[in-house]
C-alpha positions as CSV (number, residue, x, y, z in Angstrom):
1,M,-5.1,16.1,2.1
2,A,-3.6,13.8,-0.5
3,I,-6.6,13.5,-2.8
4,G,-4.5,11.9,-5.5
5,I,-4.3,8.6,-3.5
6,F,-8.1,8.4,-3.4
7,V,-8.5,9.3,-7.1
8,C,-5.9,6.6,-8.1
9,S,-7.3,4.0,-5.8
10,G,-10.9,4.7,-6.9
11,S,-10.0,4.6,-10.6
12,L,-8.1,1.4,-10.1
13,L,-11.1,-0.2,-8.4
14,V,-13.6,1.0,-11.0
15,G,-11.3,-0.2,-13.8
16,A,-10.9,-3.6,-12.2
17,L,-14.6,-4.0,-11.7
18,A,-15.4,-2.9,-15.2
19,G,-12.8,-5.2,-16.7
20,A,-14.2,-8.1,-14.7
21,S,-17.7,-7.3,-15.7
22,L,-16.9,-6.8,-19.4
23,N,-14.5,-9.8,-19.5
24,R,-16.8,-11.9,-21.8
25,F,-16.8,-9.2,-24.4
26,I,-13.0,-8.8,-24.7
27,P,-11.4,-10.9,-27.5
28,E,-9.0,-13.6,-26.3
29,H,-6.0,-12.2,-28.1
30,F,-6.4,-8.9,-26.2
31,K,-6.6,-10.8,-22.9
32,K,-3.2,-12.3,-23.7
33,T,-1.5,-9.3,-25.2
34,L,-2.6,-6.3,-23.1
35,P,-1.1,-7.6,-19.8
36,L,2.2,-8.2,-21.5
37,I,2.2,-4.7,-23.0
38,A,1.3,-3.2,-19.5
39,G,4.2,-5.1,-18.0
40,L,6.6,-3.8,-20.6
41,I,5.4,-0.2,-20.1
42,S,5.8,-0.6,-16.3
43,I,9.3,-2.0,-16.7
44,S,10.2,0.8,-19.1
45,M,8.9,3.5,-16.7
46,G,10.7,1.8,-13.8
47,I,14.0,1.9,-15.7
48,H,13.5,5.5,-16.7
49,F,12.6,6.8,-13.2
50,V,15.1,4.7,-11.2
51,N,17.9,7.0,-12.3
52,K,15.9,10.0,-10.9
53,L,15.0,8.3,-7.6
54,H,16.9,9.2,-4.5
55,N,14.8,7.4,-1.9
56,L,14.6,3.8,-3.2
57,P,14.7,2.0,0.1
58,P,11.4,3.3,1.4
59,I,9.7,2.6,-1.9
60,A,11.1,-0.9,-2.0
61,L,10.0,-1.5,1.6
62,A,6.5,-0.3,0.9
63,I,6.2,-2.7,-2.0
64,I,7.5,-5.6,0.1
65,V,5.2,-4.8,3.0
66,G,2.2,-4.2,0.7
67,T,2.8,-7.6,-1.0
68,I,3.0,-9.4,2.4
69,I,-0.1,-7.7,3.7
70,G,-2.0,-8.4,0.4
71,G,-0.9,-12.0,0.6
72,L,-1.9,-12.5,4.2
73,L,-5.3,-10.8,3.7
74,N,-5.8,-12.7,0.5
75,I,-6.9,-9.5,-1.3
76,E,-6.7,-11.1,-4.7
77,K,-9.6,-13.5,-3.8
78,W,-11.7,-10.5,-2.7
79,I,-11.1,-8.7,-6.0
80,E,-11.9,-11.9,-8.0
81,R,-15.1,-12.4,-5.9
82,A,-16.1,-8.8,-6.5
83,G,-15.6,-9.3,-10.2
84,T,-17.5,-12.5,-10.3
85,N,-20.4,-10.9,-8.4
86,A,-20.4,-7.9,-10.7
87,T,-20.5,-10.3,-13.7
88,H,-23.3,-12.4,-12.4
89,A,-25.3,-9.2,-11.4
90,H,-25.9,-8.4,-15.1
C-alpha cells in the first residue's frame, strides 16, 4: 500500500487548516513573501528534476486532469470554507 500518499495528503490538509486558523497571527510581510519563496523553490526543484524525468507525459496529464477536476468540483472554495470554519471555531 502506498502510505506516502496518505501521509503527504494528511500533512497538506493539517498544514492548510493550521495556516488558515493562525492567519491572523502571521505578519503581513510574511503573507506576501512566503508564497513567492515557495513558488521559487518549486520552480527550482522542477528545473532540477525535469532533466532526470523520463515519463513526463503521464505527469503532465495528471496535473492537467487534476486541475480540471479541482476546478469543476470547486475544491478551492471547500478549503477556504474549512479554513473559515476553523478560524471561527476558536
